[in-house]
PDBQT receptor file of N, H, CA, C and O in Angstrom, charges set to zero:
ATOM      1  N   UNK A   1     -28.451 100.984   0.670  1.00  0.00    +0.000 N 
ATOM      2  CA  UNK A   1     -27.276 100.151   0.752  1.00  0.00    +0.000 C 
ATOM      3  C   UNK A   1     -26.813  99.841  -0.677  1.00  0.00    +0.000 C 
ATOM      4  O   UNK A   1     -27.600  99.385  -1.507  1.00  0.00    +0.000 OA
ATOM      5  N   UNK A   2     -25.557 100.086  -0.948  1.00  0.00    +0.000 N 
ATOM      6  H   UNK A   2     -24.918 100.457  -0.275  1.00  0.00    +0.000 HD
ATOM      7  CA  UNK A   2     -25.004  99.884  -2.281  1.00  0.00    +0.000 C 
ATOM      8  C   UNK A   2     -23.960  98.781  -2.196  1.00  0.00    +0.000 C 
ATOM      9  O   UNK A   2     -23.088  98.790  -1.326  1.00  0.00    +0.000 OA
ATOM     10  N   UNK A   3     -24.067  97.830  -3.120  1.00  0.00    +0.000 N 
ATOM     11  H   UNK A   3     -24.775  97.822  -3.826  1.00  0.00    +0.000 HD
ATOM     12  CA  UNK A   3     -23.120  96.723  -3.154  1.00  0.00    +0.000 C 
ATOM     13  C   UNK A   3     -21.879  97.151  -3.930  1.00  0.00    +0.000 C 
ATOM     14  O   UNK A   3     -21.991  97.815  -4.960  1.00  0.00    +0.000 OA
ATOM     15  N   UNK A   4     -20.703  96.777  -3.445  1.00  0.00    +0.000 N 
ATOM     16  H   UNK A   4     -20.612  96.238  -2.608  1.00  0.00    +0.000 HD
ATOM     17  CA  UNK A   4     -19.447  97.165  -4.094  1.00  0.00    +0.000 C 
ATOM     18  C   UNK A   4     -19.112  96.286  -5.294  1.00  0.00    +0.000 C 
ATOM     19  O   UNK A   4     -18.419  96.738  -6.205  1.00  0.00    +0.000 OA
ATOM     20  N   UNK A   5     -19.584  95.052  -5.318  1.00  0.00    +0.000 N 
ATOM     21  H   UNK A   5     -20.147  94.684  -4.577  1.00  0.00    +0.000 HD
ATOM     22  CA  UNK A   5     -19.236  94.157  -6.418  1.00  0.00    +0.000 C 
ATOM     23  C   UNK A   5     -20.304  93.080  -6.550  1.00  0.00    +0.000 C 
ATOM     24  O   UNK A   5     -21.339  93.145  -5.888  1.00  0.00    +0.000 OA
ATOM     25  N   UNK A   6     -20.058  92.087  -7.405  1.00  0.00    +0.000 N 
ATOM     26  H   UNK A   6     -19.217  92.033  -7.943  1.00  0.00    +0.000 HD
ATOM     27  CA  UNK A   6     -21.050  91.020  -7.586  1.00  0.00    +0.000 C 
ATOM     28  C   UNK A   6     -21.154  90.164  -6.318  1.00  0.00    +0.000 C 
ATOM     29  O   UNK A   6     -20.231  90.101  -5.506  1.00  0.00    +0.000 OA
ATOM     30  N   UNK A   7     -22.292  89.522  -6.182  1.00  0.00    +0.000 N 
ATOM     31  H   UNK A   7     -23.042  89.573  -6.841  1.00  0.00    +0.000 HD
ATOM     32  CA  UNK A   7     -22.517  88.667  -5.014  1.00  0.00    +0.000 C 
ATOM     33  C   UNK A   7     -21.546  87.493  -5.027  1.00  0.00    +0.000 C 
ATOM     34  O   UNK A   7     -21.266  86.912  -6.075  1.00  0.00    +0.000 OA
ATOM     35  N   UNK A   8     -21.045  87.160  -3.862  1.00  0.00    +0.000 N 
ATOM     36  H   UNK A   8     -21.272  87.633  -3.010  1.00  0.00    +0.000 HD
ATOM     37  CA  UNK A   8     -20.113  86.049  -3.727  1.00  0.00    +0.000 C 
ATOM     38  C   UNK A   8     -20.880  84.796  -3.317  1.00  0.00    +0.000 C 
ATOM     39  O   UNK A   8     -21.849  84.885  -2.563  1.00  0.00    +0.000 OA
ATOM     40  N   UNK A   9     -20.453  83.616  -3.810  1.00  0.00    +0.000 N 
ATOM     41  H   UNK A   9     -19.666  83.543  -4.423  1.00  0.00    +0.000 HD
ATOM     42  CA  UNK A   9     -21.132  82.392  -3.390  1.00  0.00    +0.000 C 
ATOM     43  C   UNK A   9     -20.864  82.112  -1.908  1.00  0.00    +0.000 C 
ATOM     44  O   UNK A   9     -19.842  82.516  -1.353  1.00  0.00    +0.000 OA
ATOM     45  N   UNK A  10     -21.802  81.418  -1.296  1.00  0.00    +0.000 N 
ATOM     46  H   UNK A  10     -22.632  81.090  -1.746  1.00  0.00    +0.000 HD
ATOM     47  CA  UNK A  10     -21.652  81.082   0.123  1.00  0.00    +0.000 C 
ATOM     48  C   UNK A  10     -20.494  80.107   0.296  1.00  0.00    +0.000 C 
ATOM     49  O   UNK A  10     -20.272  79.254  -0.563  1.00  0.00    +0.000 OA
ATOM     50  N   UNK A  11     -19.764  80.220   1.380  1.00  0.00    +0.000 N 
ATOM     51  H   UNK A  11     -19.944  80.913   2.078  1.00  0.00    +0.000 HD
ATOM     52  CA  UNK A  11     -18.668  79.270   1.603  1.00  0.00    +0.000 C 
ATOM     53  C   UNK A  11     -19.231  77.872   1.844  1.00  0.00    +0.000 C 
ATOM     54  O   UNK A  11     -20.343  77.728   2.352  1.00  0.00    +0.000 OA
ATOM     55  N   UNK A  12     -18.468  76.843   1.481  1.00  0.00    +0.000 N 
ATOM     56  H   UNK A  12     -17.565  76.960   1.068  1.00  0.00    +0.000 HD
ATOM     57  CA  UNK A  12     -18.963  75.482   1.696  1.00  0.00    +0.000 C 
ATOM     58  C   UNK A  12     -19.135  75.208   3.198  1.00  0.00    +0.000 C 
ATOM     59  O   UNK A  12     -18.394  75.757   4.014  1.00  0.00    +0.000 OA
ATOM     60  N   UNK A  13     -20.106  74.363   3.564  1.00  0.00    +0.000 N 
ATOM     61  H   UNK A  13     -20.707  73.918   2.901  1.00  0.00    +0.000 HD
ATOM     62  CA  UNK A  13     -20.299  74.078   4.991  1.00  0.00    +0.000 C 
ATOM     63  C   UNK A  13     -19.090  73.339   5.568  1.00  0.00    +0.000 C 
ATOM     64  O   UNK A  13     -18.449  72.523   4.906  1.00  0.00    +0.000 OA
ATOM     65  N   UNK A  14     -18.814  73.659   6.820  1.00  0.00    +0.000 N 
ATOM     66  H   UNK A  14     -19.334  74.321   7.359  1.00  0.00    +0.000 HD
ATOM     67  CA  UNK A  14     -17.675  73.010   7.485  1.00  0.00    +0.000 C 
ATOM     68  C   UNK A  14     -18.026  71.570   7.808  1.00  0.00    +0.000 C 
ATOM     69  O   UNK A  14     -19.122  71.288   8.294  1.00  0.00    +0.000 OA
ATOM     70  N   UNK A  15     -17.113  70.669   7.545  1.00  0.00    +0.000 N 
ATOM     71  H   UNK A  15     -16.223  70.898   7.150  1.00  0.00    +0.000 HD
ATOM     72  CA  UNK A  15     -17.308  69.264   7.875  1.00  0.00    +0.000 C 
ATOM     73  C   UNK A  15     -16.864  69.044   9.320  1.00  0.00    +0.000 C 
ATOM     74  O   UNK A  15     -15.789  69.500   9.708  1.00  0.00    +0.000 OA
ATOM     75  N   UNK A  16     -17.689  68.341  10.134  1.00  0.00    +0.000 N 
ATOM     76  H   UNK A  16     -18.563  67.971   9.819  1.00  0.00    +0.000 HD
ATOM     77  CA  UNK A  16     -17.271  68.080  11.513  1.00  0.00    +0.000 C 
ATOM     78  C   UNK A  16     -16.103  67.093  11.551  1.00  0.00    +0.000 C 
ATOM     79  O   UNK A  16     -15.917  66.277  10.649  1.00  0.00    +0.000 OA
ATOM     80  N   UNK A  17     -15.351  67.199  12.597  1.00  0.00    +0.000 N 
ATOM     81  H   UNK A  17     -15.502  67.862  13.330  1.00  0.00    +0.000 HD
ATOM     82  CA  UNK A  17     -14.223  66.279  12.776  1.00  0.00    +0.000 C 
ATOM     83  C   UNK A  17     -14.758  64.862  12.931  1.00  0.00    +0.000 C 
ATOM     84  O   UNK A  17     -15.748  64.660  13.634  1.00  0.00    +0.000 OA
ATOM     85  N   UNK A  18     -14.134  63.878  12.297  1.00  0.00    +0.000 N 
ATOM     86  H   UNK A  18     -13.329  64.042  11.726  1.00  0.00    +0.000 HD
ATOM     87  CA  UNK A  18     -14.621  62.498  12.453  1.00  0.00    +0.000 C 
ATOM     88  C   UNK A  18     -14.415  62.018  13.894  1.00  0.00    +0.000 C 
ATOM     89  O   UNK A  18     -13.409  62.323  14.535  1.00  0.00    +0.000 OA
ATOM     90  N   UNK A  19     -15.402  61.257  14.379  1.00  0.00    +0.000 N 
ATOM     91  H   UNK A  19     -16.219  61.009  13.859  1.00  0.00    +0.000 HD
ATOM     92  CA  UNK A  19     -15.330  60.724  15.740  1.00  0.00    +0.000 C 
ATOM     93  C   UNK A  19     -14.452  59.487  15.719  1.00  0.00    +0.000 C 
ATOM     94  O   UNK A  19     -14.678  58.602  14.894  1.00  0.00    +0.000 OA
ATOM     95  N   UNK A  20     -13.458  59.389  16.593  1.00  0.00    +0.000 N 
ATOM     96  H   UNK A  20     -13.274  60.108  17.263  1.00  0.00    +0.000 HD
ATOM     97  CA  UNK A  20     -12.556  58.244  16.540  1.00  0.00    +0.000 C 
ATOM     98  C   UNK A  20     -13.281  56.921  16.826  1.00  0.00    +0.000 C 
ATOM     99  O   UNK A  20     -14.143  56.852  17.702  1.00  0.00    +0.000 OA
ATOM    100  N   UNK A  21     -12.925  55.890  16.085  1.00  0.00    +0.000 N 
ATOM    101  H   UNK A  21     -12.225  55.946  15.374  1.00  0.00    +0.000 HD
ATOM    102  CA  UNK A  21     -13.573  54.589  16.221  1.00  0.00    +0.000 C 
ATOM    103  C   UNK A  21     -13.338  53.977  17.598  1.00  0.00    +0.000 C 
ATOM    104  O   UNK A  21     -14.176  53.223  18.093  1.00  0.00    +0.000 OA
ATOM    105  N   UNK A  22     -12.219  54.293  18.211  1.00  0.00    +0.000 N 
ATOM    106  H   UNK A  22     -11.539  54.906  17.809  1.00  0.00    +0.000 HD
ATOM    107  CA  UNK A  22     -11.927  53.729  19.538  1.00  0.00    +0.000 C 
ATOM    108  C   UNK A  22     -12.944  54.201  20.568  1.00  0.00    +0.000 C 
ATOM    109  O   UNK A  22     -13.284  53.458  21.488  1.00  0.00    +0.000 OA
ATOM    110  N   UNK A  23     -13.432  55.434  20.420  1.00  0.00    +0.000 N 
ATOM    111  H   UNK A  23     -13.155  56.037  19.673  1.00  0.00    +0.000 HD
ATOM    112  CA  UNK A  23     -14.413  55.957  21.369  1.00  0.00    +0.000 C 
ATOM    113  C   UNK A  23     -15.823  55.490  21.038  1.00  0.00    +0.000 C 
ATOM    114  O   UNK A  23     -16.675  55.426  21.924  1.00  0.00    +0.000 OA
ATOM    115  N   UNK A  24     -16.082  55.163  19.773  1.00  0.00    +0.000 N 
ATOM    116  H   UNK A  24     -15.390  55.216  19.053  1.00  0.00    +0.000 HD
ATOM    117  CA  UNK A  24     -17.426  54.787  19.357  1.00  0.00    +0.000 C 
ATOM    118  C   UNK A  24     -17.761  53.348  19.730  1.00  0.00    +0.000 C 
ATOM    119  O   UNK A  24     -18.938  53.001  19.833  1.00  0.00    +0.000 OA
ATOM    120  N   UNK A  25     -16.782  52.530  19.930  1.00  0.00    +0.000 N 
ATOM    121  H   UNK A  25     -15.826  52.812  19.847  1.00  0.00    +0.000 HD
ATOM    122  CA  UNK A  25     -17.019  51.115  20.225  1.00  0.00    +0.000 C 
ATOM    123  C   UNK A  25     -17.123  50.882  21.728  1.00  0.00    +0.000 C 
ATOM    124  O   UNK A  25     -16.738  51.722  22.541  1.00  0.00    +0.000 OA
ATOM    125  N   UNK A  26     -17.654  49.716  22.065  1.00  0.00    +0.000 N 
ATOM    126  H   UNK A  26     -17.967  49.033  21.404  1.00  0.00    +0.000 HD
ATOM    127  CA  UNK A  26     -17.633  49.284  23.460  1.00  0.00    +0.000 C 
ATOM    128  C   UNK A  26     -18.740  49.869  24.297  1.00  0.00    +0.000 C 
ATOM    129  O   UNK A  26     -18.551  50.086  25.494  1.00  0.00    +0.000 OA
ATOM    130  N   UNK A  27     -19.895  50.132  23.709  1.00  0.00    +0.000 N 
ATOM    131  H   UNK A  27     -20.049  49.956  22.737  1.00  0.00    +0.000 HD
ATOM    132  CA  UNK A  27     -21.012  50.640  24.489  1.00  0.00    +0.000 C 
ATOM    133  C   UNK A  27     -21.508  49.579  25.462  1.00  0.00    +0.000 C 
ATOM    134  O   UNK A  27     -21.457  48.385  25.165  1.00  0.00    +0.000 OA
ATOM    135  N   UNK A  28     -21.975  50.003  26.592  1.00  0.00    +0.000 N 
ATOM    136  H   UNK A  28     -22.017  50.972  26.833  1.00  0.00    +0.000 HD
ATOM    137  CA  UNK A  28     -22.480  49.079  27.597  1.00  0.00    +0.000 C 
ATOM    138  C   UNK A  28     -23.788  49.607  28.155  1.00  0.00    +0.000 C 
ATOM    139  O   UNK A  28     -23.970  50.815  28.310  1.00  0.00    +0.000 OA
ATOM    140  N   UNK A  29     -24.689  48.695  28.452  1.00  0.00    +0.000 N 
ATOM    141  H   UNK A  29     -24.541  47.714  28.326  1.00  0.00    +0.000 HD
ATOM    142  CA  UNK A  29     -25.936  49.067  29.110  1.00  0.00    +0.000 C 
ATOM    143  C   UNK A  29     -25.676  48.991  30.607  1.00  0.00    +0.000 C 
ATOM    144  O   UNK A  29     -25.351  47.926  31.133  1.00  0.00    +0.000 OA
ATOM    145  N   UNK A  30     -25.818  50.110  31.286  1.00  0.00    +0.000 N 
ATOM    146  H   UNK A  30     -26.082  50.975  30.859  1.00  0.00    +0.000 HD
ATOM    147  CA  UNK A  30     -25.528  50.162  32.721  1.00  0.00    +0.000 C 
ATOM    148  C   UNK A  30     -26.851  50.184  33.468  1.00  0.00    +0.000 C 
ATOM    149  O   UNK A  30     -27.582  51.173  33.434  1.00  0.00    +0.000 OA
ATOM    150  N   UNK A  31     -27.147  49.083  34.141  1.00  0.00    +0.000 N 
ATOM    151  H   UNK A  31     -26.553  48.280  34.169  1.00  0.00    +0.000 HD
ATOM    152  CA  UNK A  31     -28.380  48.958  34.916  1.00  0.00    +0.000 C 
ATOM    153  C   UNK A  31     -27.993  48.858  36.392  1.00  0.00    +0.000 C 
ATOM    154  O   UNK A  31     -28.061  47.790  36.999  1.00  0.00    +0.000 OA
ATOM    155  N   UNK A  32     -27.589  49.994  36.947  1.00  0.00    +0.000 N 
ATOM    156  H   UNK A  32     -27.535  50.862  36.454  1.00  0.00    +0.000 HD
ATOM    157  CA  UNK A  32     -27.050  49.977  38.300  1.00  0.00    +0.000 C 
ATOM    158  C   UNK A  32     -28.098  50.154  39.389  1.00  0.00    +0.000 C 
ATOM    159  O   UNK A  32     -27.769  50.050  40.571  1.00  0.00    +0.000 OA
ATOM    160  N   UNK A  33     -29.338  50.416  39.029  1.00  0.00    +0.000 N 
ATOM    161  H   UNK A  33     -29.605  50.500  38.069  1.00  0.00    +0.000 HD
ATOM    162  CA  UNK A  33     -30.366  50.534  40.059  1.00  0.00    +0.000 C 
ATOM    163  C   UNK A  33     -31.539  49.631  39.691  1.00  0.00    +0.000 C 
ATOM    164  O   UNK A  33     -31.711  49.253  38.532  1.00  0.00    +0.000 OA
ATOM    165  N   UNK A  34     -32.332  49.298  40.686  1.00  0.00    +0.000 N 
ATOM    166  H   UNK A  34     -32.193  49.606  41.627  1.00  0.00    +0.000 HD
ATOM    167  CA  UNK A  34     -33.463  48.409  40.432  1.00  0.00    +0.000 C 
ATOM    168  C   UNK A  34     -34.508  49.087  39.544  1.00  0.00    +0.000 C 
ATOM    169  O   UNK A  34     -35.197  48.405  38.786  1.00  0.00    +0.000 OA
ATOM    170  N   UNK A  35     -34.639  50.406  39.619  1.00  0.00    +0.000 N 
ATOM    171  H   UNK A  35     -34.080  50.961  40.234  1.00  0.00    +0.000 HD
ATOM    172  CA  UNK A  35     -35.579  51.120  38.757  1.00  0.00    +0.000 C 
ATOM    173  C   UNK A  35     -35.163  51.008  37.289  1.00  0.00    +0.000 C 
ATOM    174  O   UNK A  35     -35.997  50.745  36.423  1.00  0.00    +0.000 OA
ATOM    175  N   UNK A  36     -33.880  51.206  37.016  1.00  0.00    +0.000 N 
ATOM    176  H   UNK A  36     -33.203  51.420  37.720  1.00  0.00    +0.000 HD
ATOM    177  CA  UNK A  36     -33.392  51.097  35.641  1.00  0.00    +0.000 C 
ATOM    178  C   UNK A  36     -33.549  49.671  35.119  1.00  0.00    +0.000 C 
ATOM    179  O   UNK A  36     -33.927  49.468  33.965  1.00  0.00    +0.000 OA
ATOM    180  N   UNK A  37     -33.257  48.679  35.970  1.00  0.00    +0.000 N 
ATOM    181  H   UNK A  37     -32.950  48.844  36.908  1.00  0.00    +0.000 HD
ATOM    182  CA  UNK A  37     -33.429  47.285  35.568  1.00  0.00    +0.000 C 
ATOM    183  C   UNK A  37     -34.891  46.987  35.262  1.00  0.00    +0.000 C 
ATOM    184  O   UNK A  37     -35.194  46.313  34.277  1.00  0.00    +0.000 OA
ATOM    185  N   UNK A  38     -35.798  47.483  36.099  1.00  0.00    +0.000 N 
ATOM    186  H   UNK A  38     -35.552  48.029  36.899  1.00  0.00    +0.000 HD
ATOM    187  CA  UNK A  38     -37.218  47.243  35.900  1.00  0.00    +0.000 C 
ATOM    188  C   UNK A  38     -37.732  47.862  34.617  1.00  0.00    +0.000 C 
ATOM    189  O   UNK A  38     -38.506  47.238  33.892  1.00  0.00    +0.000 OA
ATOM    190  N   UNK A  39     -37.309  49.085  34.330  1.00  0.00    +0.000 N 
ATOM    191  H   UNK A  39     -36.680  49.592  34.919  1.00  0.00    +0.000 HD
ATOM    192  CA  UNK A  39     -37.726  49.749  33.100  1.00  0.00    +0.000 C 
ATOM    193  C   UNK A  39     -37.191  49.008  31.888  1.00  0.00    +0.000 C 
ATOM    194  O   UNK A  39     -37.898  48.864  30.890  1.00  0.00    +0.000 OA
ATOM    195  N   UNK A  40     -35.958  48.538  31.960  1.00  0.00    +0.000 N 
ATOM    196  H   UNK A  40     -35.384  48.655  32.770  1.00  0.00    +0.000 HD
ATOM    197  CA  UNK A  40     -35.357  47.798  30.853  1.00  0.00    +0.000 C 
ATOM    198  C   UNK A  40     -36.104  46.490  30.602  1.00  0.00    +0.000 C 
ATOM    199  O   UNK A  40     -36.433  46.175  29.459  1.00  0.00    +0.000 OA
ATOM    200  N   UNK A  41     -36.369  45.732  31.654  1.00  0.00    +0.000 N 
ATOM    201  H   UNK A  41     -36.101  45.988  32.583  1.00  0.00    +0.000 HD
ATOM    202  CA  UNK A  41     -37.084  44.456  31.525  1.00  0.00    +0.000 C 
ATOM    203  C   UNK A  41     -38.507  44.709  31.023  1.00  0.00    +0.000 C 
ATOM    204  O   UNK A  41     -39.002  43.963  30.178  1.00  0.00    +0.000 OA
ATOM    205  N   UNK A  42     -39.166  45.749  31.533  1.00  0.00    +0.000 N 
ATOM    206  H   UNK A  42     -38.763  46.355  32.219  1.00  0.00    +0.000 HD
ATOM    207  CA  UNK A  42     -40.525  46.065  31.085  1.00  0.00    +0.000 C 
ATOM    208  C   UNK A  42     -40.538  46.410  29.595  1.00  0.00    +0.000 C 
ATOM    209  O   UNK A  42     -41.480  46.050  28.889  1.00  0.00    +0.000 OA
ATOM    210  N   UNK A  43     -39.532  47.085  29.123  1.00  0.00    +0.000 N 
ATOM    211  H   UNK A  43     -38.767  47.378  29.697  1.00  0.00    +0.000 HD
ATOM    212  CA  UNK A  43     -39.444  47.397  27.693  1.00  0.00    +0.000 C 
ATOM    213  C   UNK A  43     -39.273  46.145  26.852  1.00  0.00    +0.000 C 
ATOM    214  O   UNK A  43     -39.892  46.017  25.796  1.00  0.00    +0.000 OA
ATOM    215  N   UNK A  44     -38.440  45.220  27.308  1.00  0.00    +0.000 N 
ATOM    216  H   UNK A  44     -37.936  45.324  28.166  1.00  0.00    +0.000 HD
ATOM    217  CA  UNK A  44     -38.260  43.961  26.581  1.00  0.00    +0.000 C 
ATOM    218  C   UNK A  44     -39.550  43.156  26.565  1.00  0.00    +0.000 C 
ATOM    219  O   UNK A  44     -39.950  42.636  25.523  1.00  0.00    +0.000 OA
ATOM    220  N   UNK A  45     -40.202  43.052  27.722  1.00  0.00    +0.000 N 
ATOM    221  H   UNK A  45     -39.877  43.474  28.568  1.00  0.00    +0.000 HD
ATOM    222  CA  UNK A  45     -41.462  42.311  27.804  1.00  0.00    +0.000 C 
ATOM    223  C   UNK A  45     -42.525  42.986  26.950  1.00  0.00    +0.000 C 
ATOM    224  O   UNK A  45     -43.287  42.306  26.263  1.00  0.00    +0.000 OA
ATOM    225  N   UNK A  46     -42.587  44.306  26.982  1.00  0.00    +0.000 N 
ATOM    226  H   UNK A  46     -41.967  44.859  27.540  1.00  0.00    +0.000 HD
ATOM    227  CA  UNK A  46     -43.553  45.036  26.178  1.00  0.00    +0.000 C 
ATOM    228  C   UNK A  46     -43.363  44.802  24.688  1.00  0.00    +0.000 C 
ATOM    229  O   UNK A  46     -44.342  44.690  23.951  1.00  0.00    +0.000 OA
ATOM    230  N   UNK A  47     -42.122  44.725  24.237  1.00  0.00    +0.000 N 
ATOM    231  H   UNK A  47     -41.326  44.816  24.836  1.00  0.00    +0.000 HD
ATOM    232  CA  UNK A  47     -41.851  44.466  22.822  1.00  0.00    +0.000 C 
ATOM    233  C   UNK A  47     -42.334  43.072  22.432  1.00  0.00    +0.000 C 
ATOM    234  O   UNK A  47     -42.916  42.894  21.362  1.00  0.00    +0.000 OA
ATOM    235  N   UNK A  48     -42.095  42.088  23.292  1.00  0.00    +0.000 N 
ATOM    236  H   UNK A  48     -41.623  42.233  24.161  1.00  0.00    +0.000 HD
ATOM    237  CA  UNK A  48     -42.531  40.721  23.011  1.00  0.00    +0.000 C 
ATOM    238  C   UNK A  48     -44.057  40.649  22.996  1.00  0.00    +0.000 C 
ATOM    239  O   UNK A  48     -44.640  40.016  22.116  1.00  0.00    +0.000 OA
ATOM    240  N   UNK A  49     -44.699  41.290  23.960  1.00  0.00    +0.000 N 
ATOM    241  H   UNK A  49     -44.225  41.804  24.675  1.00  0.00    +0.000 HD
ATOM    242  CA  UNK A  49     -46.167  41.287  24.013  1.00  0.00    +0.000 C 
ATOM    243  C   UNK A  49     -46.740  41.961  22.769  1.00  0.00    +0.000 C 
ATOM    244  O   UNK A  49     -47.727  41.481  22.211  1.00  0.00    +0.000 OA
ATOM    245  N   UNK A  50     -46.145  43.052  22.331  1.00  0.00    +0.000 N 
ATOM    246  H   UNK A  50     -45.344  43.441  22.784  1.00  0.00    +0.000 HD
ATOM    247  CA  UNK A  50     -46.610  43.748  21.140  1.00  0.00    +0.000 C 
ATOM    248  C   UNK A  50     -46.519  42.849  19.909  1.00  0.00    +0.000 C 
ATOM    249  O   UNK A  50     -47.444  42.819  19.097  1.00  0.00    +0.000 OA
ATOM    250  N   UNK A  51     -45.426  42.126  19.763  1.00  0.00    +0.000 N 
ATOM    251  H   UNK A  51     -44.675  42.150  20.422  1.00  0.00    +0.000 HD
ATOM    252  CA  UNK A  51     -45.265  41.217  18.626  1.00  0.00    +0.000 C 
ATOM    253  C   UNK A  51     -46.314  40.114  18.666  1.00  0.00    +0.000 C 
ATOM    254  O   UNK A  51     -46.895  39.773  17.635  1.00  0.00    +0.000 OA
ATOM    255  N   UNK A  52     -46.563  39.549  19.855  1.00  0.00    +0.000 N 
ATOM    256  H   UNK A  52     -46.092  39.826  20.692  1.00  0.00    +0.000 HD
ATOM    257  CA  UNK A  52     -47.554  38.484  19.975  1.00  0.00    +0.000 C 
ATOM    258  C   UNK A  52     -48.951  39.012  19.658  1.00  0.00    +0.000 C 
ATOM    259  O   UNK A  52     -49.696  38.365  18.923  1.00  0.00    +0.000 OA
ATOM    260  N   UNK A  53     -49.316  40.160  20.191  1.00  0.00    +0.000 N 
ATOM    261  H   UNK A  53     -48.710  40.686  20.788  1.00  0.00    +0.000 HD
ATOM    262  CA  UNK A  53     -50.646  40.722  19.953  1.00  0.00    +0.000 C 
ATOM    263  C   UNK A  53     -50.829  41.059  18.470  1.00  0.00    +0.000 C 
ATOM    264  O   UNK A  53     -51.873  40.756  17.892  1.00  0.00    +0.000 OA
ATOM    265  N   UNK A  54     -49.837  41.675  17.860  1.00  0.00    +0.000 N 
ATOM    266  H   UNK A  54     -48.989  41.922  18.329  1.00  0.00    +0.000 HD
ATOM    267  CA  UNK A  54     -49.949  41.983  16.429  1.00  0.00    +0.000 C 
ATOM    268  C   UNK A  54     -50.012  40.710  15.601  1.00  0.00    +0.000 C 
ATOM    269  O   UNK A  54     -50.701  40.675  14.581  1.00  0.00    +0.000 OA
ATOM    270  N   UNK A  55     -49.319  39.679  16.012  1.00  0.00    +0.000 N 
ATOM    271  H   UNK A  55     -48.759  39.708  16.840  1.00  0.00    +0.000 HD
ATOM    272  CA  UNK A  55     -49.378  38.401  15.317  1.00  0.00    +0.000 C 
ATOM    273  C   UNK A  55     -50.757  37.776  15.414  1.00  0.00    +0.000 C 
ATOM    274  O   UNK A  55     -51.242  37.192  14.445  1.00  0.00    +0.000 OA
ATOM    275  N   UNK A  56     -51.392  37.892  16.567  1.00  0.00    +0.000 N 
ATOM    276  H   UNK A  56     -50.997  38.367  17.354  1.00  0.00    +0.000 HD
ATOM    277  CA  UNK A  56     -52.731  37.333  16.737  1.00  0.00    +0.000 C 
ATOM    278  C   UNK A  56     -53.752  38.093  15.892  1.00  0.00    +0.000 C 
ATOM    279  O   UNK A  56     -54.643  37.482  15.301  1.00  0.00    +0.000 OA
ATOM    280  N   UNK A  57     -53.632  39.405  15.832  1.00  0.00    +0.000 N 
ATOM    281  H   UNK A  57     -52.908  39.901  16.312  1.00  0.00    +0.000 HD
ATOM    282  CA  UNK A  57     -54.553  40.198  15.025  1.00  0.00    +0.000 C 
ATOM    283  C   UNK A  57     -54.369  39.936  13.534  1.00  0.00    +0.000 C 
ATOM    284  O   UNK A  57     -55.336  39.990  12.774  1.00  0.00    +0.000 OA
ATOM    285  N   UNK A  58     -53.145  39.655  13.109  1.00  0.00    +0.000 N 
ATOM    286  H   UNK A  58     -52.360  39.612  13.726  1.00  0.00    +0.000 HD
ATOM    287  CA  UNK A  58     -52.924  39.408  11.683  1.00  0.00    +0.000 C 
ATOM    288  C   UNK A  58     -53.467  38.034  11.263  1.00  0.00    +0.000 C 
ATOM    289  O   UNK A  58     -53.812  37.840  10.098  1.00  0.00    +0.000 OA
ATOM    290  N   UNK A  59     -53.543  37.091  12.193  1.00  0.00    +0.000 N 
ATOM    291  H   UNK A  59     -53.263  37.249  13.140  1.00  0.00    +0.000 HD
ATOM    292  CA  UNK A  59     -54.085  35.766  11.873  1.00  0.00    +0.000 C 
ATOM    293  C   UNK A  59     -55.603  35.803  11.703  1.00  0.00    +0.000 C 
ATOM    294  O   UNK A  59     -56.165  35.021  10.936  1.00  0.00    +0.000 OA
ATOM    295  N   UNK A  60     -56.270  36.720  12.425  1.00  0.00    +0.000 N 
ATOM    296  H   UNK A  60     -55.814  37.355  13.048  1.00  0.00    +0.000 HD
ATOM    297  CA  UNK A  60     -57.733  36.793  12.353  1.00  0.00    +0.000 C 
ATOM    298  C   UNK A  60     -58.201  37.441  11.060  1.00  0.00    +0.000 C 
ATOM    299  O   UNK A  60     -59.333  37.210  10.636  1.00  0.00    +0.000 OA
ATOM    300  N   UNK A  61     -57.354  38.250  10.420  1.00  0.00    +0.000 N 
ATOM    301  H   UNK A  61     -56.435  38.438  10.764  1.00  0.00    +0.000 HD
ATOM    302  CA  UNK A  61     -57.757  38.987   9.218  1.00  0.00    +0.000 C 
ATOM    303  C   UNK A  61     -57.814  38.108   8.034  1.00  0.00    +0.000 C 
ATOM    304  O   UNK A  61     -58.137  38.569   6.938  1.00  0.00    +0.000 OA
TER     305      UNK A  61
């Protein structure tokens, strides 16, 4: 394979189109079933329990 001329630099990467701010705002948590509600509440409770347990372990050290 023979090159016809000097190597050309790579083209600059394409920038993605900016996402409109109107679409990015207004997120909502949709908990339309009891399973989704239970998982959400369990996650909140789990986070609180984790903070309390880590706090207790840090006091003993």
